[in-house]
MARGU-827363 format. One record per atom (N, C-alpha, C): residue in three letters; atom name; x, y, z. Coordinates in nm, 2 decimals, m for minus. Each point is the difference from the previous one (the first is absolute). Layout:
<nodes>
+-----+----+--------+--------+--------+
!  aa ! at !      x !      y !      z !
+-----+----+--------+--------+--------+
! ALA ! CA !      X !      Y !      Z !
...
+-----+----+--------+--------+--------+
</nodes>
This chain:
<nodes>
+-----+----+--------+--------+--------+
!  aa ! at !      x !      y !      z !
+-----+----+--------+--------+--------+
! MET !  N !   0.10 !  m0.15 !   0.00 !
! MET ! CA !  m0.12 !   0.11 !   0.00 !
! MET !  C !   0.09 !   0.14 !   0.00 !
! GLN !  N !  m0.03 !   0.11 !  m0.11 !
! GLN ! CA !   0.06 !   0.13 !   0.02 !
! GLN !  C !  m0.02 !   0.12 !   0.09 !
! ASP !  N !   0.11 !   0.05 !   0.04 !
! ASP ! CA !   0.00 !   0.08 !   0.11 !
! ASP !  C !  m0.01 !   0.17 !  m0.02 !
! THR !  N !  m0.12 !   0.00 !  m0.10 !
! THR ! CA !  m0.07 !   0.19 !  m0.03 !
! THR !  C !  m0.07 !   0.07 !   0.09 !
! GLY !  N !   0.02 !  m0.01 !   0.12 !
! GLY ! CA !  m0.05 !   0.08 !   0.10 !
! GLY !  C !   0.08 !   0.09 !   0.08 !
! HIS !  N !  m0.05 !   0.03 !   0.14 !
! HIS ! CA !   0.14 !   0.13 !  m0.01 !
! HIS !  C !   0.14 !   0.01 !   0.07 !
! GLY !  N !   0.05 !  m0.09 !  m0.03 !
! GLY ! CA !   0.13 !  m0.04 !  m0.02 !
! GLY !  C !   0.04 !   0.03 !  m0.20 !
! ALA !  N !   0.01 !  m0.03 !  m0.01 !
! ALA ! CA !   0.00 !   0.01 !  m0.14 !
! ALA !  C !   0.00 !   0.15 !   0.00 !
! ARG !  N !  m0.10 !   0.04 !  m0.03 !
! ARG ! CA !  m0.01 !   0.18 !  m0.03 !
! ARG !  C !   0.09 !   0.05 !   0.12 !
! MET !  N !   0.07 !  m0.03 !   0.10 !
! MET ! CA !  m0.01 !   0.04 !   0.09 !
! MET !  C !   0.17 !   0.02 !  m0.10 !
! GLY !  N !   0.06 !  m0.07 !  m0.03 !
! GLY ! CA !   0.14 !  m0.09 !  m0.04 !
! GLY !  C !   0.02 !   0.12 !  m0.16 !
! LYS !  N !  m0.15 !   0.03 !  m0.05 !
! LYS ! CA !   0.01 !   0.04 !  m0.16 !
! LYS !  C !   0.01 !   0.23 !   0.07 !
! ILE !  N !  m0.04 !  m0.05 !   0.12 !
! ILE ! CA !  m0.03 !   0.18 !   0.00 !
! ILE !  C !   0.15 !   0.05 !   0.11 !
! ARG !  N !   0.03 !  m0.10 !   0.05 !
! ARG ! CA !   0.15 !   0.05 !   0.04 !
! ARG !  C !   0.14 !   0.00 !  m0.15 !
! PHE !  N !  m0.03 !  m0.11 !  m0.07 !
! PHE ! CA !   0.06 !  m0.02 !  m0.15 !
! PHE !  C !   0.02 !   0.20 !  m0.05 !
! VAL !  N !  m0.18 !   0.03 !  m0.02 !
! VAL ! CA !   0.04 !   0.12 !  m0.05 !
! VAL !  C !   0.01 !   0.13 !   0.04 !
! ALA !  N !   0.02 !   0.00 !   0.23 !
! ALA ! CA !   0.03 !   0.10 !   0.04 !
! ALA !  C !   0.13 !  m0.02 !   0.00 !
! ASN !  N !   0.09 !  m0.12 !  m0.01 !
! ASN ! CA !   0.13 !   0.04 !   0.00 !
! ASN !  C !   0.05 !   0.01 !  m0.14 !
! LEU !  N !  m0.06 !  m0.01 !  m0.13 !
! LEU ! CA !   0.02 !   0.04 !  m0.13 !
! LEU !  C !   0.06 !   0.17 !   0.00 !
! LYS !  N !  m0.14 !   0.08 !   0.09 !
! LYS ! CA !  m0.01 !   0.13 !   0.01 !
! LYS !  C !   0.02 !   0.09 !   0.09 !
! THR !  N !   0.06 !  m0.10 !   0.10 !
! THR ! CA !   0.09 !   0.13 !   0.10 !
! THR !  C !   0.17 !  m0.07 !  m0.01 !
! GLN !  N !   0.04 !  m0.06 !  m0.06 !
! GLN ! CA !   0.17 !  m0.06 !   0.02 !
! GLN !  C !   0.03 !   0.16 !  m0.02 !
! GLY !  N !   0.16 !  m0.04 !   0.05 !
! GLY ! CA !   0.05 !   0.10 !  m0.02 !
! GLY !  C !  m0.03 !   0.15 !   0.06 !
! ILE !  N !  m0.09 !   0.01 !   0.11 !
! ILE ! CA !  m0.07 !   0.05 !   0.00 !
! ILE !  C !  m0.03 !   0.07 !   0.18 !
! THR !  N !   0.09 !   0.07 !   0.07 !
! THR ! CA !   0.01 !   0.01 !   0.13 !
! THR !  C !  m0.08 !   0.10 !   0.08 !
! MET !  N !  m0.05 !   0.00 !   0.11 !
! MET ! CA !  m0.04 !   0.13 !   0.04 !
! MET !  C !   0.08 !   0.08 !   0.07 !
! SER !  N !   0.10 !   0.02 !   0.04 !
! SER ! CA !   0.16 !   0.04 !   0.01 !
! SER !  C !   0.06 !   0.10 !  m0.06 !
! LYS !  N !   0.02 !  m0.02 !  m0.12 !
! LYS ! CA !   0.04 !   0.03 !  m0.10 !
! LYS !  C !  m0.09 !   0.13 !  m0.01 !
! PRO !  N !   0.11 !   0.12 !   0.00 !
! PRO ! CA !  m0.09 !   0.10 !  m0.07 !
! PRO !  C !   0.04 !   0.06 !  m0.14 !
! THR !  N !  m0.07 !   0.06 !  m0.06 !
! THR ! CA !  m0.02 !   0.00 !  m0.11 !
! THR !  C !   0.09 !   0.13 !  m0.02 !
! PRO !  N !   0.07 !   0.08 !  m0.11 !
! PRO ! CA !   0.05 !   0.14 !   0.01 !
! PRO !  C !  m0.05 !   0.05 !  m0.09 !
! HIS !  N !  m0.06 !   0.15 !   0.04 !
! HIS ! CA !  m0.07 !   0.11 !  m0.05 !
! HIS !  C !   0.08 !   0.11 !  m0.02 !
! GLN !  N !  m0.06 !   0.09 !  m0.03 !
! GLN ! CA !  m0.03 !   0.14 !  m0.07 !
! GLN !  C !  m0.11 !   0.09 !   0.11 !
! GLU !  N !   0.06 !   0.11 !   0.07 !
! GLU ! CA !  m0.08 !   0.03 !   0.03 !
! GLU !  C !  m0.03 !   0.12 !  m0.10 !
! ALA !  N !  m0.13 !   0.07 !  m0.07 !
! ALA ! CA !  m0.03 !   0.05 !  m0.07 !
! ALA !  C !   0.02 !   0.15 !   0.08 !
! PRO !  N !   0.00 !   0.09 !  m0.07 !
! PRO ! CA !  m0.03 !   0.16 !   0.05 !
! PRO !  C !  m0.11 !   0.05 !   0.00 !
! GLU !  N !  m0.01 !   0.04 !   0.13 !
! GLU ! CA !  m0.13 !   0.04 !   0.06 !
! GLU !  C !  m0.06 !   0.18 !  m0.15 !
! ILE !  N !  m0.12 !  m0.04 !  m0.03 !
! ILE ! CA !  m0.02 !   0.10 !  m0.10 !
! ILE !  C !  m0.10 !   0.08 !   0.11 !
! ASP !  N !   0.04 !   0.09 !   0.02 !
! ASP ! CA !  m0.08 !   0.09 !   0.06 !
! ASP !  C !  m0.16 !   0.08 !  m0.08 !
! ALA !  N !  m0.07 !   0.02 !   0.01 !
! ALA ! CA !  m0.11 !   0.06 !  m0.03 !
! ALA !  C !   0.01 !   0.16 !  m0.06 !
! VAL !  N !   0.01 !   0.09 !   0.10 !
! VAL ! CA !   0.02 !   0.11 !   0.02 !
! VAL !  C !   0.11 !  m0.01 !  m0.09 !
! GLU !  N !   0.12 !  m0.02 !   0.00 !
! GLU ! CA !   0.10 !   0.04 !  m0.09 !
! GLU !  C !  m0.05 !  m0.06 !  m0.11 !
! ALA !  N !  m0.03 !  m0.05 !  m0.04 !
! ALA ! CA !  m0.08 !  m0.07 !  m0.15 !
! ALA !  C !  m0.11 !   0.10 !  m0.03 !
! VAL !  N !   0.01 !   0.05 !   0.04 !
! VAL ! CA !  m0.14 !   0.13 !  m0.05 !
! VAL !  C !   0.06 !   0.10 !   0.00 !
! VAL !  N !   0.08 !   0.05 !   0.08 !
! VAL ! CA !   0.05 !   0.13 !   0.00 !
! VAL !  C !   0.06 !   0.08 !  m0.11 !
! PRO !  N !   0.03 !  m0.14 !  m0.12 !
! PRO ! CA !   0.08 !   0.11 !  m0.10 !
! PRO !  C !  m0.14 !   0.05 !  m0.10 !
! TYR !  N !  m0.09 !  m0.09 !   0.02 !
! TYR ! CA !  m0.13 !   0.07 !  m0.11 !
! TYR !  C !  m0.07 !   0.15 !   0.08 !
! MET !  N !   0.02 !   0.02 !   0.09 !
! MET ! CA !  m0.09 !   0.07 !   0.08 !
! MET !  C !  m0.02 !   0.16 !  m0.12 !
! PRO !  N !   0.15 !   0.06 !  m0.03 !
! PRO ! CA !  m0.07 !   0.12 !  m0.06 !
! PRO !  C !  m0.10 !   0.02 !  m0.09 !
! LEU !  N !   0.02 !  m0.15 !  m0.07 !
! LEU ! CA !  m0.11 !   0.01 !  m0.11 !
! LEU !  C !  m0.14 !  m0.06 !   0.01 !
! VAL !  N !   0.02 !  m0.09 !   0.15 !
! VAL ! CA !  m0.18 !  m0.03 !   0.06 !
! VAL !  C !  m0.10 !   0.07 !   0.01 !
! LEU !  N !   0.12 !   0.12 !   0.14 !
! LEU ! CA !  m0.10 !   0.11 !   0.03 !
! LEU !  C !  m0.06 !   0.12 !  m0.04 !
! PRO !  N !   0.07 !   0.01 !  m0.09 !
! PRO ! CA !  m0.09 !   0.11 !  m0.11 !
! PRO !  C !  m0.07 !  m0.02 !  m0.09 !
! LEU !  N !   0.04 !  m0.17 !  m0.01 !
! LEU ! CA !  m0.20 !  m0.02 !  m0.09 !
! LEU !  C !  m0.09 !  m0.08 !   0.07 !
! VAL !  N !   0.06 !  m0.07 !   0.14 !
! VAL ! CA !  m0.16 !   0.00 !   0.05 !
! VAL !  C !  m0.01 !   0.13 !   0.11 !
! GLY !  N !   0.05 !   0.09 !   0.01 !
! GLY ! CA !   0.00 !   0.18 !   0.04 !
! GLY !  C !  m0.13 !   0.02 !  m0.07 !
! GLY !  N !   0.03 !   0.04 !  m0.16 !
! GLY ! CA !  m0.05 !   0.04 !  m0.13 !
! GLY !  C !  m0.15 !  m0.09 !  m0.01 !
! ILE !  N !   0.00 !  m0.11 !   0.05 !
! ILE ! CA !  m0.10 !  m0.12 !  m0.01 !
! ILE !  C !  m0.13 !   0.05 !   0.13 !
! LEU !  N !   0.06 !   0.03 !   0.08 !
! LEU ! CA !  m0.04 !  m0.01 !   0.11 !
! LEU !  C !  m0.08 !   0.14 !   0.03 !
! MET !  N !   0.10 !   0.08 !  m0.07 !
! MET ! CA !  m0.08 !   0.15 !   0.00 !
! MET !  C !  m0.09 !   0.02 !  m0.11 !
! PHE !  N !  m0.06 !  m0.05 !  m0.12 !
! PHE ! CA !  m0.05 !  m0.04 !  m0.09 !
! PHE !  C !  m0.11 !  m0.03 !   0.03 !
! LEU !  N !   0.04 !  m0.10 !   0.06 !
! LEU ! CA !  m0.11 !  m0.05 !   0.07 !
! LEU !  C !  m0.15 !   0.07 !   0.09 !
! LEU !  N !   0.11 !   0.02 !   0.10 !
! LEU ! CA !  m0.07 !   0.07 !   0.05 !
! LEU !  C !  m0.10 !   0.12 !   0.02 !
! ALA !  N !   0.05 !   0.08 !  m0.17 !
! ALA ! CA !  m0.02 !   0.13 !  m0.02 !
! ALA !  C !  m0.14 !  m0.05 !  m0.06 !
! PHE !  N !   0.07 !  m0.15 !  m0.11 !
! PHE ! CA !  m0.12 !  m0.03 !  m0.02 !
! PHE !  C !  m0.19 !  m0.03 !   0.08 !
! ILE !  N !   0.06 !  m0.08 !   0.12 !
! ILE ! CA !  m0.14 !   0.02 !   0.07 !
! ILE !  C !  m0.03 !   0.11 !   0.05 !
! ALA !  N !   0.08 !   0.17 !   0.00 !
! ALA ! CA !   0.00 !   0.10 !   0.13 !
! ALA !  C !  m0.16 !   0.04 !  m0.20 !
! VAL !  N !   0.07 !  m0.03 !  m0.05 !
! VAL ! CA !  m0.12 !   0.12 !  m0.18 !
! VAL !  C !  m0.12 !  m0.11 !  m0.03 !
! SER !  N !   0.06 !  m0.12 !   0.06 !
! SER ! CA !  m0.13 !  m0.08 !   0.00 !
! SER !  C !  m0.10 !   0.02 !   0.07 !
! MET !  N !   0.06 !   0.06 !   0.12 !
! MET ! CA !  m0.11 !  m0.03 !   0.11 !
! MET !  C !  m0.07 !   0.14 !   0.05 !
! ALA !  N !   0.09 !   0.09 !  m0.11 !
! ALA ! CA !  m0.06 !   0.18 !  m0.03 !
! ALA !  C !  m0.15 !   0.02 !  m0.08 !
+-----+----+--------+--------+--------+
</nodes>
């Protein structure tokens, strides 16, 4: 009689687990370089001379349009 029960399945699982984890250890750190941090404020500062006047002009136009339409 052939053993197709729990023991045979556990043997296959152990074999597959050994294939996937062969050569990998938990205590071996992987080397990596830290990425430089990008500050959000410093990334936006070069665009401020263009963005501020444009947004200010659009805001003044909208406020003037609201004032004229309510009058």
